[in-house]
C-alpha positions as CSV (number, residue, x, y, z in Angstrom):
1,M,-32.6,-67.1,33.0
2,F,-31.0,-64.0,33.2
3,S,-32.8,-60.3,33.6
4,L,-32.7,-57.4,31.8
5,R,-31.9,-55.5,34.9
6,Q,-29.3,-57.6,35.3
7,L,-28.0,-57.2,31.9
8,K,-28.5,-53.4,32.1
9,A,-26.1,-52.8,35.2
10,F,-23.5,-55.5,33.9
11,V,-23.7,-53.4,30.5
12,S,-23.6,-49.6,32.1
13,V,-20.8,-51.4,34.2
14,V,-18.7,-52.1,31.5
15,E,-19.1,-48.9,29.4
16,N,-18.7,-46.7,32.4
17,K,-15.7,-48.4,33.8
18,S,-17.2,-48.2,37.4
19,F,-19.6,-49.5,39.6
20,T,-20.1,-45.8,41.3
21,K,-20.4,-44.5,38.0
22,A,-22.7,-47.5,36.9
23,A,-24.9,-46.9,40.0
24,K,-25.3,-43.2,39.1
25,R,-26.5,-43.7,35.5
26,L,-29.1,-46.3,36.5
27,Y,-30.4,-44.7,39.8
28,M,-29.2,-48.0,41.5
29,T,-26.8,-48.1,45.3
30,Q,-23.6,-49.3,44.5
31,P,-24.3,-52.4,46.3
32,A,-27.2,-53.2,44.4
33,I,-25.4,-52.8,40.8
34,S,-22.7,-55.2,42.6
35,A,-25.9,-58.0,43.7
36,Q,-26.6,-57.8,40.3
37,I,-23.5,-58.9,38.6
38,K,-22.9,-61.2,41.4
39,A,-26.2,-62.9,40.7
40,L,-25.8,-62.5,36.9
41,E,-22.1,-64.3,37.4
42,E,-23.8,-67.1,39.3
43,R,-26.4,-68.2,36.9
44,L,-23.6,-68.2,34.2
45,E,-21.3,-69.9,36.5
46,V,-18.4,-67.9,35.1
47,R,-16.6,-65.1,36.2
48,L,-17.5,-62.0,33.8
49,M,-15.1,-59.6,35.1
50,E,-12.2,-58.8,37.5
51,R,-12.7,-56.1,39.9
52,N,-9.9,-53.8,41.8
53,D,-10.2,-50.0,43.6
54,K,-9.4,-48.1,39.7
55,N,-10.9,-50.0,37.0
56,V,-13.1,-53.1,35.9
57,V,-11.3,-56.0,33.3
58,L,-13.6,-58.0,31.6
59,T,-12.4,-61.9,31.1
60,E,-12.5,-63.4,28.0
61,A,-15.8,-64.7,28.9
62,G,-16.9,-61.3,30.3
63,Q,-15.8,-59.7,26.1
64,L,-18.1,-62.6,24.5
65,F,-20.9,-61.9,27.1
66,Y,-20.7,-58.1,26.8
67,E,-21.2,-58.2,23.0
68,E,-24.0,-60.1,23.1
69,A,-25.8,-58.6,26.5
70,R,-25.6,-55.2,24.4
71,K,-27.2,-56.5,21.2
72,I,-29.9,-57.8,23.3
73,L,-30.7,-54.5,25.1
74,L,-30.8,-53.1,21.4
75,I,-33.2,-55.1,20.5
76,Y,-35.5,-54.9,23.5
77,D,-35.2,-51.0,23.1
78,G,-36.8,-51.5,19.9
79,F,-39.4,-53.7,20.7
80,R,-40.5,-51.0,23.0
81,E,-40.2,-48.4,20.8
82,A,-42.2,-50.2,18.1
83,I,-45.0,-50.9,20.8
84,D,-44.9,-47.0,21.7
85,E,-45.3,-46.2,18.4
86,L,-48.7,-48.7,17.9
87,K,-49.8,-47.1,20.9
88,G,-49.2,-43.9,19.3
89,I,-46.9,-42.3,21.2
90,R,-44.3,-40.2,19.7
91,R,-40.8,-40.9,21.5
92,G,-37.6,-42.4,21.7
93,R,-33.7,-41.8,21.7
94,L,-31.7,-41.6,18.6
95,T,-27.9,-41.1,18.6
96,I,-26.5,-39.7,15.2
97,S,-23.0,-39.8,14.4
98,A,-21.5,-37.6,11.6
99,S,-18.2,-36.8,10.0
100,T,-16.8,-33.4,10.8
101,I,-18.8,-31.5,7.6
102,P,-22.2,-32.2,8.4
103,G,-21.6,-32.7,11.6
104,E,-20.1,-29.3,12.7
105,Y,-21.4,-27.4,10.0
106,L,-25.2,-28.8,9.3
107,L,-26.4,-30.9,11.7
108,P,-26.8,-28.4,14.8
109,R,-29.1,-26.1,13.3
110,M,-31.4,-29.1,11.9
111,M,-31.5,-30.9,15.1
112,G,-32.7,-28.1,16.7
113,E,-35.6,-27.5,14.0
114,F,-36.2,-31.5,14.6
115,S,-36.3,-31.4,17.8
116,R,-39.0,-28.5,18.0
117,K,-41.2,-30.8,15.5
118,Y,-40.5,-33.8,17.5
119,P,-40.1,-32.9,21.2
120,G,-40.7,-36.5,22.5
121,I,-37.3,-37.8,20.4
122,R,-34.0,-37.3,22.6
123,L,-31.1,-36.6,20.2
124,F,-27.4,-37.6,20.6
125,L,-24.8,-36.0,17.8
126,R,-21.5,-37.5,18.0
127,I,-19.0,-36.1,15.5
128,A,-16.2,-38.6,14.2
129,D,-14.0,-39.2,10.9
130,T,-15.8,-41.3,8.3
131,G,-13.6,-44.4,9.1
132,K,-14.9,-44.0,13.0
133,V,-18.6,-43.7,11.9
134,V,-18.6,-46.6,9.8
135,Q,-17.3,-48.8,12.7
136,Q,-20.1,-47.4,15.1
137,L,-22.8,-48.6,12.6
138,I,-21.4,-52.0,12.3
139,S,-21.1,-52.3,16.2
140,R,-24.6,-50.4,16.3
141,D,-23.4,-48.1,18.8
142,I,-25.4,-45.4,16.6
143,D,-28.7,-45.4,14.7
144,I,-27.7,-43.6,11.8
145,G,-24.4,-41.9,10.1
146,I,-23.4,-39.1,7.6
147,I,-20.8,-39.7,5.6
148,G,-18.1,-37.6,3.5
149,A,-17.1,-40.7,1.4
150,P,-19.1,-43.9,0.0
151,V,-17.9,-46.9,1.4
152,K,-18.7,-50.6,1.0
153,H,-19.9,-53.0,3.7
154,E,-22.6,-56.1,3.7
155,S,-24.2,-54.7,6.9
156,I,-24.8,-51.0,5.9
157,S,-27.2,-48.9,3.9
158,L,-26.3,-45.7,1.6
159,K,-28.3,-43.1,0.7
160,E,-26.9,-39.6,-1.0
161,F,-27.7,-37.0,1.0
162,I,-26.2,-33.2,-0.4
163,R,-24.2,-32.4,-2.9
164,D,-20.6,-30.8,-1.9
165,E,-17.4,-29.7,-2.9
166,L,-14.0,-30.0,-2.3
167,V,-12.3,-26.8,-2.8
168,V,-8.3,-26.2,-2.6
169,I,-7.3,-22.7,-0.7
170,G,-4.6,-20.7,0.2
171,P,-4.1,-17.5,2.3
172,A,-5.5,-14.2,0.9
173,I,-2.5,-12.8,-0.8
174,E,-2.1,-9.2,-2.3
175,G,-2.6,-9.5,-6.3
176,D,-2.4,-13.2,-6.0
177,R,-6.6,-14.1,-5.9
178,N,-6.8,-15.3,-9.5
179,R,-3.5,-17.2,-10.5
180,E,-4.2,-20.5,-10.6
181,I,-1.6,-23.1,-10.3
182,T,-0.5,-26.4,-12.4
183,S,-1.1,-29.9,-10.1
184,T,2.9,-30.2,-10.2
185,E,2.9,-27.0,-7.8
186,L,0.2,-28.8,-6.0
187,I,2.2,-31.8,-5.4
188,A,5.2,-29.3,-4.4
189,S,3.4,-27.1,-1.6
190,P,3.1,-27.7,1.9
191,L,-0.2,-29.2,2.5
192,I,-2.5,-29.3,5.3
193,L,-5.0,-32.1,5.4
194,R,-7.2,-34.0,7.5
195,E,-6.7,-37.6,9.0
196,P,-5.9,-40.1,6.1
197,D,-9.8,-41.9,7.3
198,S,-11.3,-38.4,6.7
199,G,-14.2,-38.5,4.0
200,T,-12.3,-35.2,2.9
201,R,-9.0,-36.3,2.7
202,M,-10.2,-40.1,1.1
203,I,-12.0,-38.2,-1.9
204,F,-9.2,-35.8,-2.2
205,C,-6.3,-38.5,-2.5
206,E,-9.0,-40.8,-5.1
207,K,-9.6,-37.6,-7.5
208,L,-5.6,-36.7,-7.7
209,A,-4.9,-40.9,-8.8
210,A,-7.9,-40.7,-11.2
211,H,-5.5,-37.7,-12.7
212,G,-2.5,-39.8,-12.4
213,I,-1.5,-38.2,-9.7
214,D,0.9,-40.0,-7.3
215,T,-0.1,-39.3,-3.7
216,E,2.5,-40.6,-2.2
217,G,4.0,-37.1,-2.9
218,L,2.3,-35.2,-1.3
219,Q,3.8,-32.8,1.2
220,V,1.8,-32.8,4.2
221,V,3.4,-30.7,6.5
222,M,0.6,-30.9,9.1
223,E,-2.6,-33.2,9.6
224,M,-5.5,-31.8,12.2
225,G,-8.9,-33.2,13.1
226,S,-10.7,-30.5,12.9
227,T,-11.6,-28.1,9.8
228,R,-12.2,-25.2,11.3
229,A,-8.5,-25.8,12.6
230,I,-7.6,-25.8,9.2
231,I,-8.5,-22.6,7.6
232,T,-7.2,-20.8,10.1
233,A,-4.0,-22.5,9.8
234,V,-4.4,-21.5,6.0
235,E,-5.3,-18.1,6.6
236,S,-2.3,-17.8,8.8
237,G,0.1,-19.3,5.5
238,L,1.0,-22.4,6.7
239,G,0.2,-24.2,3.8
240,L,-2.4,-24.6,1.0
241,S,-5.3,-27.3,2.4
242,V,-8.4,-28.8,0.4
243,V,-11.7,-28.5,2.3
244,S,-15.3,-28.7,1.9
245,R,-17.4,-25.6,0.1
246,I,-20.0,-26.4,2.9
247,A,-17.2,-25.7,6.0
248,V,-15.2,-22.5,4.1
249,L,-18.3,-20.6,2.4
250,D,-18.1,-17.5,5.0
251,A,-14.1,-17.6,5.0
252,L,-13.9,-16.7,1.4
253,R,-17.0,-14.2,1.4
254,L,-15.1,-12.6,4.1
255,G,-11.8,-12.9,2.0
256,K,-10.0,-14.7,4.7
257,V,-8.6,-17.1,2.4
258,R,-8.6,-17.5,-1.4
259,E,-9.7,-20.9,-3.4
260,V,-7.4,-21.9,-5.4
261,K,-7.5,-23.2,-8.9
262,V,-5.7,-26.4,-9.5
263,R,-5.2,-26.7,-14.0
264,G,-5.5,-30.2,-15.2
265,I,-7.8,-32.2,-11.9
266,G,-11.4,-30.8,-12.6
267,T,-13.5,-29.8,-9.9
268,L,-13.8,-32.5,-7.0
269,E,-17.4,-32.7,-6.5
270,R,-18.7,-35.3,-3.9
271,S,-21.9,-36.3,-2.6
272,L,-22.5,-36.7,1.6
273,Y,-24.4,-40.0,2.3
274,L,-26.7,-40.8,4.7
275,A,-26.1,-44.2,6.5
276,W,-27.6,-47.0,8.5
277,N,-26.9,-50.5,9.8
278,H,-30.2,-52.5,7.8
279,S,-29.6,-55.3,10.4
280,R,-30.7,-53.5,12.8
281,Y,-34.3,-52.3,13.8
282,L,-34.9,-49.0,12.2
283,S,-37.0,-46.8,14.9
284,Y,-39.6,-44.6,14.4
285,S,-37.0,-41.7,15.7
286,A,-34.5,-42.9,13.2
287,R,-37.0,-43.1,10.4
288,A,-38.6,-39.4,10.8
289,F,-35.7,-38.1,11.2
290,L,-34.5,-40.0,8.0
291,N,-37.8,-38.0,6.4
292,Y,-37.2,-34.9,7.5
293,L,-33.3,-34.7,6.0
294,E,-34.9,-35.8,3.0
295,I,-37.4,-32.7,3.2
296,Q,-34.6,-30.1,3.9
297,K,-32.0,-32.0,1.6
298,E,-33.5,-29.8,-1.2
299,N,-32.6,-26.2,0.6
300,I,-29.6,-27.3,2.0
301,N,-28.4,-27.9,-1.9
302,K,-29.7,-24.7,-2.7
303,L,-27.6,-22.4,0.1
304,I,-24.2,-24.2,-0.8
305,W,-24.4,-24.3,-4.6
306,S,-25.9,-20.8,-4.7
307,G,-22.9,-19.9,-2.5
308,N,-20.5,-21.6,-5.2
309,D,-22.1,-18.9,-8.2
310,E,-21.6,-16.3,-6.1
311,E,-18.0,-16.6,-5.5
312,D,-17.8,-17.9,-9.5
């Protein structure tokens, strides 16, 4: 039977795409890593990877084995943390992936406060669009996701986190601050939007479609993966956009951009969601963080919607 040491060596080489990097990651020598994988291949009687000077390429058997090896290591890590939990040892590793709005505007400060409360838990944050976060959950690459649109998948559990609102913004033109536009004018205007898989873009298009507006007619002149970059582009007069109120609160208060009221589409409220893979062991670290977010939820909502009241 193969050992956990061999599995860790193999998975590390695959994920780092290098024997040298894998050796550094595991605090082993490169010959030791090579020996572990050679022993694994001999035990399985199959070649797992092709090696050359520049990269590592998995064979078909290697790809299949990699997917199962990762699952085994995740189960082992969950088992160890569960045992530590029984012993009263509060430590662990937690990987969170969040869509842009919670990842850039909410989580950094909250993670800092959580770390002070739970110094034994190491936190890792990734930022990706909603579609990517969901894929990371399905493949069990992360523990918790925070996304900007509800998704349906048999392995994913969702819980509403906080309320947000999408607002249409334009450049702060003098004398034009209170002018409303029609939905027809919105469709005809140059738009700067997030990528199609972003929660903001998905919710915006869903809301327009619900009002009978053909989203194929949107005049998208730019797509950007950064909400901050979009706000700067709008401030520079390059077009209109739709962004999270959370993200644009400061820019609105400082008068860098203006909120554009659109007749005929109503408010664009949405929720941000906590998401996790319920087929994966939910560790003490993950449960502690979810509980912490639940406690903080009311304060965050007050901050967002008090800012909204001030704008109105």
